[in-house]
C-alpha positions as CSV (number, residue, x, y, z in Angstrom):
1,M,72.5,31.9,140.7
2,S,70.7,29.5,143.2
3,D,72.6,26.1,144.4
4,S,70.4,24.0,142.4
5,E,71.2,25.5,139.0
6,V,75.2,25.3,140.0
7,L,74.5,21.5,140.9
8,K,72.8,21.5,137.7
9,H,75.8,22.7,135.8
10,V,78.5,20.8,138.0
11,K,76.5,17.5,137.0
12,S,76.2,18.7,133.3
13,N,80.2,19.4,133.9
14,Q,80.9,15.8,134.6
15,D,78.9,14.3,132.0
16,L,80.1,16.5,129.5
17,K,83.6,15.3,130.5
18,K,83.0,12.0,130.3
19,K,81.6,12.2,127.0
20,L,84.3,14.2,125.6
21,V,86.9,11.8,126.5
22,L,86.4,8.6,124.5
23,N,88.8,5.9,124.3
24,G,91.8,8.3,124.9
25,T,90.9,10.5,122.2
26,M,89.0,13.9,122.2
27,E,86.0,14.1,119.9
28,V,85.0,17.9,120.6
29,T,82.5,19.6,118.9
30,T,82.0,23.6,119.4
31,K,78.9,23.2,121.1
32,D,80.1,20.6,123.6
33,K,83.0,22.8,124.1
34,S,81.2,25.9,124.9
35,E,78.8,24.1,127.1
36,Y,81.6,22.2,129.0
37,L,83.4,25.8,129.1
38,K,80.3,27.5,130.8
39,S,79.6,24.8,133.0
40,F,83.2,24.7,134.4
41,Y,83.3,28.1,135.1
42,I,80.3,28.5,136.8
43,A,81.2,25.7,139.0
44,Q,85.0,26.6,139.3
45,G,82.9,29.7,140.9
46,A,80.2,28.2,143.2
47,V,81.7,25.1,144.3
48,K,84.4,24.7,147.2
49,P,87.8,23.3,145.6
50,S,88.0,20.6,148.4
51,S,84.6,19.1,147.5
52,T,84.4,15.8,145.9
53,D,82.2,14.4,142.8
54,D,80.2,12.7,145.2
55,Q,79.6,15.5,148.2
56,V,79.4,19.0,146.5
57,E,80.0,21.9,148.9
58,F,78.9,25.0,147.7
59,I,80.2,28.7,148.7
60,P,78.1,30.9,150.1
61,R,76.0,32.8,147.6
62,L,77.2,36.1,149.1
63,L,80.8,35.3,149.0
64,R,80.9,34.0,145.3
65,M,80.9,37.9,144.5
66,S,83.6,39.8,144.3
67,G,84.7,41.2,147.6
68,F,87.3,43.9,146.6
69,L,84.9,46.8,146.1
70,P,83.0,46.6,149.4
71,A,86.4,45.9,151.3
72,Q,88.1,48.6,149.9
73,I,85.5,51.7,150.2
74,P,86.1,52.1,153.9
75,I,89.9,51.8,153.5
76,T,90.2,54.7,150.9
77,F,87.6,56.9,152.9
78,G,89.7,56.2,156.1
79,M,93.2,57.2,153.9
80,L,91.5,60.0,152.5
81,L,89.9,61.6,155.5
82,S,92.5,60.8,158.1
83,A,95.5,63.0,158.8
84,P,98.7,62.3,156.7
85,T,100.8,61.2,159.5
86,V,103.1,58.3,159.3
87,K,100.9,56.0,161.8
88,N,97.7,56.5,160.1
89,T,99.4,55.6,156.5
90,V,101.0,52.5,158.2
91,F,97.8,51.6,159.7
92,F,95.6,51.8,156.5
93,Q,98.5,50.0,154.6
94,I,98.5,47.2,156.9
95,L,94.6,47.2,156.9
96,N,94.7,47.4,153.1
């Protein structure tokens, strides 16, 4: 998802948050709630937590996706192909 689309969801999230809270009471329709949650999750996954409403800082696109699989493939192959010594086991467990 591009930064402009994420920014659109961030603004939508802010607008819906203001719309949902009126005079201290919550007036929520199912459509508003689903739109709010969608924009909330997109904003949470692509915007740095330290950013403010005025200045939105994006997480780089490549770092938004999960890094578990690409990071674990070399470690897994290293553990499988290395000799089963204590030194190798400790090294790969620390690396993991």
